[in-house]
N, C-alpha and C positions, 0 to 999 in steps of 0.2 A: 504494499500500499504506499502510495506516495503522498497523499494528502490526508488530513484528519477528516473524519466523518463529522457531519453536522447532525446532532441529535437534538430534537425538540420534544420535550415531554409536556403534555397538556393535562392539567388537573381540572376536571369539571366540578370539583367540590365548591360549594358556596360558603364554606366555613373555614376558619383558621383558629386553632390548629385543625388538621384534617388527616384522617387515615388514608384517604385517596391520595392526597399529596405526598404523604410519607411513602406510599406504595410506588407511585411513579418515580419519585426520587430514588428509591431503592433499586428499581429496575434500571434507571439511567446510570446509577453508580456501578451496577453489575456489568453493564455494557462498557463503561469507561475502564473497568478493571481488566477488560479483555482486548481493548483496541484504543488507538489514539483517537479521541473524540473531543469535540467542543459541545458542551451541553447547555441548552437554554431551557429553563422551566417556565411555563406560562401557567399562571394560576388565575382562575376566574374570580377568585376573591379580590385580586388586584385590578383586573380589567373589566369586570362585570358592569360596574356602573357606567363606564364609557360605551358599552355595547348596547345597553338596554333600550335606549331611545332611537337607535338607528334602524331604518328600514332598508337602506341601500348602502353599499360599500362606500360610495362617494360621500356619505354623511358621517363616516367614522373619522375620529381624530387621527392625526399622523402617528401617534404612538400605537394605536390599534392596527393601522395599516402595516407598521413595522412587524407586529406579531403575526399578522396574516402572511406576510412575505417570508418570515422565518418558517412558518408551517409549510408553505408551498415550496420552499427551497431546501428543506431538510433532507438529509440522506436516510434518516430513520425517524419516524414519529412514534412516540410512546404516548398513548392516549388512555386516560382513565376517568371513570365517573363513579360516584356513589349511585346506588340504586334509589331512584325516586319514583314512586308510583309504578314500579315494575319496568322502569326504563332509565335512560340517562337523564341528567338535569336539562331542563329547558334552555338554560343559558349556554350549556355546552353545545346543544344543537344549534342555537342561534349563532354562536361563533362559527361553526362549520357551514352555516348557510351563506356566509360571506366568502368562503374559500372558492376559488375558481373551479368550475366544474371539471376541467381537465388538468388541473395543477397537481393532482396526486396520482395520476396514472402511473402504475408500475411502482409506486413508492412503498417500501416496506413499512407496515404499521403494526406495532405490537400492542394488542388490546389488553386492557386491565380494568378491573372494577372492584368495588368494595360494597359490602352489604351487611345486614344484621345477622344473617345466617346463611347456611349453604343453599337454601332453597332459592336464593337470588342469583346463583352462579350462572344461570342460563342467559343472563343479560348479555354476556359476551357473544353468544351465538345468535340470539334472537333480536338484539337491538344494535349493538356496536358493529358486528360484522356486516349486516345489510347496509348500514350507513356508509361504511368505507368501501363496500362493493359498488355502491352507486358511483363513487369517485374513480372506480377501476383501480383502486389501490391494491397492493399486494398484502392482504391481511395475513399475518404470520399464523401458522396453524396452532401454535401453543399460546393461548392467552393466560393471564394470571388474575385469579380471583382471590380475594381475601375477605374473610368474615371477621366480625368483632372479636371472636375468640383467638385470632391470630395476633392480636395486639395487646400490649399492656399500655393503656392510655393511647398514645399515638406512636409507640415504638413497636416495630415488628419483633415478636418474640418467637413465633413458630418456626422451628427448624424445617418443617415440611414446606412452609411458604418460602423460606430462604432458599431451599433446594430448588423449588419451582422457578423462582426468580432467576437463579443461576442458570438453570437449564434453558429458560426462555432466552436469556441473553446470549448463551452459547449457540443456540440454534438460529438466532436472528442474524448474527454477524455474516455468515456466508451469503445469505440473501441480500444483505445490505451491500456487500462488495459486488455481487452480481448486478443488482439494480443500478448502483452508481456507475458501472461500466457500460451501461446500455444507453444509447442516445434515445431521448424521450420521443423523438419523432418516429422511431421504429415502433413505439408502443401505442401512440395515438393514431387511430386510423379510421 
C-alpha cells in the first residue's frame, strides 16, 4: 500500500456519551491497528442541529458539506446507529439523504448497530444493508452488533464483541484495498 486509507466512521446516536459512538470508534481503532489509516469520526450529536432544518444539500452549512464530502470520498465507511423503533435514527437517514446517489458505488461499508438486547440485531440486515445497497455500496458481509450487556457504562467489556470487532476489521481490509484500486467509472454504469 502506498497511501493511507481514509476511514470515516459515522455514529447515528443522538446522545453523548453513546454506546454506538464507542462501538464505531472501537471498530475504527481495530482497523487502524491493522493498516495505515486516517480516521474521521462524524457524530450526529455534533452535526445534528445543523442538519435538521435543511431540505436540500445546497441549504446545508459549509461544515456539513465538508462532512458529506468526507463520507463520499472515504476508502472505508464504518456506519452505526442505535436501534430506534426497530430501525436506525431518523437523523442518521436524513444525513445519508444528502449523500450523492452514485458517490458510494463500490465503497466498502462496515455496518454496526447497538440495541437493548439481541432481538434488535437484525437491524443490520433489514435496515442498514438495504440503505447502503441503494447506493450500490459494497456492504461488508460481517456486521457488528452490540447489546447493552456488552458494555459497562460506555466501555466495551465483552471479549466476544472485541473478537467480532477484530474479525470485522481483519476481513474488511482486503476489500478496502481492492475497492481503492478500482476506478469508480468501471463501477458506475
